[in-house]
N, C-alpha and C positions, 0 to 999 in steps of 0.2 A: 657389664654394667657402663653407663655413659657418665662421664665426669666433665662438667662444664664449670670452668673455672676462669681465673684472670691473672696473668703475670705481666711484668713489664718487659717483655722482650719481643713481642710482635709476632705475627703469623698464625696459621692455623695448622694443624697436623693430626693425623690419627696415630695413637700409641696403642697397640693391640686393639682392645675394645673401649678405648679412652679417647674421647674427642675433646681436645684441649683448644680453646679459643682464646687466644692471647691478644690483649690490648694494652696500651699504655695509659695509665690514669694518674692523676695526682696521689700521693701518698695518703692524703685523707680518704679518698674514695677507696684505695686498696684494702684498707683495714676493715672496711664494712662489707666487702664482697662475700657472697655466699657461694658455696658449693652445691650444685643440684645434682642429684643421682637419679638415673632413669634406667629402668630395666630394659635391655634390648633383646629382641627375639635371637635365638640362637641361629647362627649363620650356618647353614646346611654345607658341608663339605662338597657336596655335588656342585655346588655354585661358587667355588672359589673364585674370586674376581683377578687375582694377580698371577696364579700359576695354573697352566693346563698340560696335561701330559701329552706326548705325542699321539697317543691313541685318541684323546679328546679331539685334537686337532683334525685327525683323519675324519673322525665321525661328523665333525662340523662340516668340513669340506663335502662329504659325501651327502649330508642332510640338506645342503643349501638349496633353497627354492628360488633364490635370486642369484644367479650365476654371474660370475664377475671375471674379468680377464685383466692382467696387470698391464698399465700402461708403459709404453716404450720409453725409456729415458735416454737422451742425448748425453754426450760427453760432458756437456755444461751443466747437467742435472736438471734439465728443464723437461716437463712432461710433454711429450710430442704427440699423444693420443690420449683422449680421455677414455677411462675405464668403461666397459660395457657390463649392464647387468639387466636381468630379466626377472619382472615379477610374476608370481604364479597367479595370473589373471585368467578366470574361468570365461573364455571367449564364447563357447557355446551357450552358457548362461545369459551372457549379455545379447547375443543374437537371438535367443528364445525370449528374451523379456525386454526387446527393443523399445516398446512402447513406454514401459515403466521408467527405463533409463533415459529416455528422451525427455519425459515430463520432469525427472529429477534434474537433469542438466539445466533445463529451463528454469526450474523454481530456484536453483542455487545460483543461478545468474553466471554460469560458468562458460568458457569459451570452447569446451571440449567438443569436437566435431564427431558425433556418433556415426554418421554417414559414411565418413572416411574412414572410420574403424571397421564398419561393417562390409565395406567394399574391400578393403585390404585384407580382412579375414577370408572373404571368399575367394580372392585371388590366392591366399595363402593355401586354402584347401585344395583348390585346382592344381596349384604348382606342386603341392605336396603329393598328390595323386599321381602326377606325370613323373615326378622324381621316383616315385615307389615303383611305378611301372617300368621305367628304365632299368632300375636296379634289378628287378625280376627278370627283365630280358637278357642284362648282362650275366646274371647267374645262370640262365638257360644256355648261353653261349658257352661260358665256362664249362658247364656239365657237358655239353656236346664234344668239347675238345679232349676230353678224357679218353684213354685207350688208343687203340690204333684207328686211324682214319687216313684216307688218301690225302696225298700233300696238297692238291687243289682245293679239297674241301677245308683242310686246316687253314690254308692261306686266306679263304673266303671268310672263315670263322675269326681268323686273327684281325682281318680288316673290320669285319663287323663289331667285333669287341673294341677295337680302336675308336670307331665311330661313335660306339655307345658311350665309352669312357669320355671323350671330348664333350659329348653333348649333356652327359650327367654333370660332369664337373662345371659347366657354364649353368646350368639350372640349379645346382647346389648353390653356386655362388649368388645366383638371384634369390634364392631361398632364404639365404641368410640376411641379405638386404632387406628383402620384404618383411622378414621377422623382425628386424630392428626397427623398420617403419611402423609396423603394426604395434610393436611394443611403445614406441615413443608416443604415438597417438593414444592408445588406450590409457597409458598412465595418466593422461589428462583428465579422464573420466573420475569424477568425484565419488565418494563414498555413497551407497545407499542412504536414505533418511529414515529416521525413526517416525512412525506413522502418526504419533502425537505432536511432531514439531510444527509450529505454525508456519504458513507459506507466506512469503512476501520479504520485504526488506527489513531492517533493523526495528524500524517503526512498529512492525507487526508482532514484535517479540511479546512474549506474555509474563506478566509478573507471577512468580510462584509464592512469593513470601515477602514481606515487608518487616523489617525489625527495627524496634525503637522509634523515635521521633526526633525532629531537628531540634537542636539545642536552641533556647531562646536567649539571645544575648540582650543584656541592658547597656551596651556600650557600642560604640563602632568598631566593627570587627576589621581585621587585616587579613590579607591573603598570606600564603607561605612565604612568598618572595618578600614581602615587607618584614614578616616576623624574622625570617632568615637574616635579613640585613641587619636588623636592630638587635638581634642576639648573637650576631657574628658566627652563624653556623654553617653558611656556604659562599663560595665565590665563584659566579659565573664569568666574570670578566677576565679574569687571570686564567681560566680554563679556555675561555674563546681564543685568547692569545697563544696559548700553548697547544692547544688540540683542535680548536674550531667551534663553531656554534653547537648548541645542544650538549656540551660537556661540562663538568662542574667539580669544584672542589668541595668535599665536605670538611667542617672544621668543628674543633671543640666538641661539644654535647651531641651534635648531630653524628659525629663518629661513634661515640658510645650508643647512640640510639640505633644506628644500623647494626652494630654488633649485637646488641641487645635483641633486636628484632630477629636476627638470624639465629641466635642461640634458642630464644624463646620458641620460634617455629619449629626448629629441629626437635627440641625437647618434647614439645607438645605432640607433634605428629609420631614421634617415635614411641610414645605411650600406646598408639594404636597399632602397633605391630609392624611398622615401617622401619626398614634398614638404612642407615645413613650412609650418604655418598657424597665424594667430592668429585666432580666430573671433569675429564679434559675439557678445555674450551676452544680447541681447534680440532676439526673432524674433517674427514675426507668428503668432498662434495656429494659423492655418491650416496653416503650414508645421509645426508641432508635430504637428498632427493626420495631415499627410500621411506623416509619418515613423512613424506607428502608436501615438503617444500621444493621450491623450483628455483635454484640458484642459476637462472639462464644467463647469457649475455656476457659481456666483458665486465665483470664485478671485481673491483680491487678495493683496497683499504683506502685508496685516495679518490679515484673515479669510480662511481657507481653507474651502472647500467642494469636495467632489470628485464623482466619477461618481455620478450618480443620488443625491446627498446621502449618499455612504457614510460620509463624516464628519459626525458630529452638528453641526447648527448652533451657532456659537459656541463650538466646541472649541478653536479656535486665536484666538478674539478677545482683545483686549486691553482692559481696562476700568479704572475708577478704583479699583475694589475689588480688582482682580488687575493688579498692575503688571507681572508677567511672564506670557507666554502659557502657558495649561496644555497639556500633552501632548495632542495629538489622540487621540481615541478611534475606532477605524476597525472597521467589520463587512464590510470587503471580502473577497469571496470569489473575485471573477472576476479571477484573476492572469493571464490571457492578455491583458487589455486594460490592464494597468496594472503597468509596472515601478517606477515612482515617480510622485509627484504634483507638479506644477509650480506655481510662482507665476505668477499672472496679474497684470498692471498695471491698476489700476482706471481706468475711463473710457477705456480703450483696447483695441485689438485685439492686444496684445503680451503676450509671457511672457518669464520669465527662463529661460534654458536649464537642463535638468537634466543635459545632457551635450552635448558638442561633436559627437556623432552627428548632432544635429538640424541645426545651420547647416552642417555639412560635407555632409551629405545634399543640403540645398538648394543647393549652390553651382553645380550643373548643373541645376537645375530648369528644366522647359520647354525642354530642349535635345536636339539630335540630334548625337551624338558619332560620331566615324569609328572604324571597327573598328580601324584601324592605331594609334589613340592609346590603345588599352585594354590593359592595365589602367592606370587612374589610381589612385594610390596617395598617401594624404595621412596625415602625422601633425600632430595639432591639439592646441593648448594652449589651455585656457580655464579659466575658474571655472565651476562648477556650482553651482546652486541647488535643494534638494529639500525639500518640506515632510516628508518621512520620517513619514507619519502611522502611527500605531500603534506606533511603535518606543519602547520603554521597557525599564528594568530594567538590571542589572549587565552583560548580555552585549552591550549597545549603548552602554555610558557612554563618556564621554571622547571621544577622536577617532574611534571607531569608526563612529559614525552621527551625522553633523552636517548642518547645513542649508546651509552654504556651504563649499566645498573647491576645490581646484585638481586638474586631471587631465589626462593626456596620453593622447590617444585615435587609434587608428589606423582608417582607413576606405579601402575599395577598391570602385571601380566596375569590374566586368569582364563578359566575355561569360558567358552562362548556362552553357555547357559547363565552364567554369573555375572556377566558384564553390567546389566542393567541394575542389578542389585549394588555393585561397587559404585557405580556412577553416582547412585544415591548416597552411598556412603561418604565419597569424596566431598559432595556438596555439603553434606551435614557436618564434615570436620571444618571445612572453611567457615560455615555459619557459626560454629561453636568458637572457632578462633576469634572471628571478627566481633562477636557478642561479648565475649570477655575482655575486649578491650573497650566496650562502651560506645562502639560506632553505630550509628544510623545507617541502615543499608536495605537494599532489595536484591532478590535474586531474580533472575529471569531465564525463561526457556527461549532460547535465540531462535529467531525465524531462519528459514532456509537460506535466504539471500546474505546472512551473516555467518554462515558456517564455512569454516576451512575445509579443504578438499578431504582431509583425512576424518573429520567428524562426522559420527552418525547423528549425535545429538550432543549440544552444548548448553551448560548452564553458565551464565554470567553472575557475578556479584558487583553491584554499583554502589558506592558508599557516598554518603552526602559530604559534600566539600563545600562549606560555608563562605570561603574567600572566594571560590570560584562561582558560587551562588548556584550549583547544580550538582547531580549525582556524577560521578566518574567512575569507570571500570577499575577495579582494583584486583580481580581475580576471575578465572574461569575454570570449568571443569568439562571434559570432553570425553565421550566414548567413542573410540575409532574404530571399534570392533576388530575385523582381520584385515582392515586396510593397510595398516603399517606392517603387520606380521607376514603378509603375503610378499611383501617387497623386501623385508629384512630376512626371510626365511627362518621365522621362529614358530616352531611346531611344539606339540606335547604328544606323549603316548599315553592314550587312556588306559587306566588299571583294570578296566573290567574285562575279564577274560572271554566273556560272552559277545563281544563286539564282533559283528561280522567281517571277515577278512576280506581284502580286495582280491580279486582275481590274480593269480600268479605270485601272491605274497606267502612268505613263509607261514606256516601253521601256527609257529610258536609266537608270533608277535602280532600285536593288534595294530590296524593302521593309525597313522599319525594324523592330528587335525592341527590346524593354525590356532595358535592362542588370540585372545582378544587383548588389546591394550588400551589404557585410559590414562589420562594425565589431568592434573590439577594444580593451581598455583596455591600454595600455602602462605606466601608472602612475597609481593613484589615490592621491595624495599622504598624506592623513592615515593611511589604513590601512597604507601603507607605514612612514611613522614609527612607528606602534605596533609593527609587525613587528621594525623594526630596534632600537628601544629595548629592547623585552622580550627579544629573541633575542640581543642582543650586549652585555648588561649585564655588568658586573663586580662582584665582592664588594665593592670599595671605593665602590660607587655610581656609577662611570664607566660610559661606553657607547663601546665601539670601533666605529668608522666603517669600513663595508667597503671594500676597496681600490678598487674601481672608482669610487667617489665621491669620493676623496681629492682628485683634481685639481681637481674643481668646489667644492671648500672650502678652496681656498688651501693644500692640503696637511695640514690638520687631521686627524688620525688618531683622536683620542680626545675625547669631551666629558666633561670633570672637573667634580666638584663644586665650587660656588663657595667661596671662603674667607669663613667666617662673621664678620660685622662684630662688633666688640666695641662 
């Protein structure tokens, strides 16, 4: 059972199967807080998150489709070489479907170079054949040296074997480097695209559904920044001094509103069979890459450089002459490889997460799941950290685009044949959540040019924000098919005993398949606060709290202007 309540002690914690969200409120509010109980699905012991047996670890290592090697560490503890990993990419399929792949790369505005991949693959095949030929010759020489032979013949064979060994060692080293090059280039190729996805840029996206209508105001409306200032809900100026631009302090009822949105979203999504998680917010850069994001360049928490130096050097640097970081200037055109840019931690192989999709995607990394346990559904709470390079202007000011925020994310691991159905389920959950709050919004089938590299298809939700005078994105739902699982090494073993076995496999086990992964935003807190403040403002400057959130705010129904001090 899930218990969501409030005490004046601060913090968030799991206690068995109880999720306790604690925040400080005035005594008058505490007395009216209600406890909400939600039934959770039973957690299968096969998927314990905190402990794994040595046998489980061995199975995970043997099952890995994305092979990694540990980075050497110096005496100072600094990583001296980046970990290597290999995705289970079907290069033969790419070669046999090169025209389809080329069109997909063009439609998705990707910088992936298919010709380089095909050229490297051809070289790889030729070099692999040569290596195999030399290995066969070496074996023949070794076979000839068995038994009694003349000394001169043995000496000639020894020399021949030595020459073969040296040549083979050189070619094997070349093969390793060529394989790394091939992987690096091929990993830039975006996922294939659903046939119904519209082709073109964001403007070509198609509206799937329109919900509600804009509220008609009889007074001059304010944007969320004006409302926040008058209601004393956040402080951007102090945060700019402490952390830099695009950071903020939430205050007073805005704190209660954030906590209420988190609790409400987790509770509602949990009713649909999703298991709650609180994820790590620092992950290995290799996991970021395996999920389809590219933390390239010299990214640090202070100075940020991006893919192929897409952001000008020093654009985000802090200096004595510039106490606050300047807005990054971006010339990024490859939208397929980049949904956002992440912060990397200096002198380490770790990054701050830009979305809970990354740590949740990695929770079953290098695992073989059972078909009977699918789908696995998670609803995860985390903070998110994004450089948001290139974002500037009134359209993204205030809470709309910030460097740090809270988010509740949905994630599903499922069988390949089920992923389209679960994609529809995710967007339906989002629509139900936002409808229950009384928002006016539309859902869109996003065009190819707006898809991130992992997405096979993506639905966006844009809500009407009257203070901004436009629709703004508040959520998305993506079907990534096996793009991420081929990199993360997540497979499942079908339970159907009639499945045809692969050649050379044991007769008592069916072959594994890669799972499909899907992700969707249940609630991105800052943008939801923007929507609520701007849509439910009143003429007297107050803001009405939507009915579903009131139990999570101690029964508070209105945020009222503070009495002016004399």
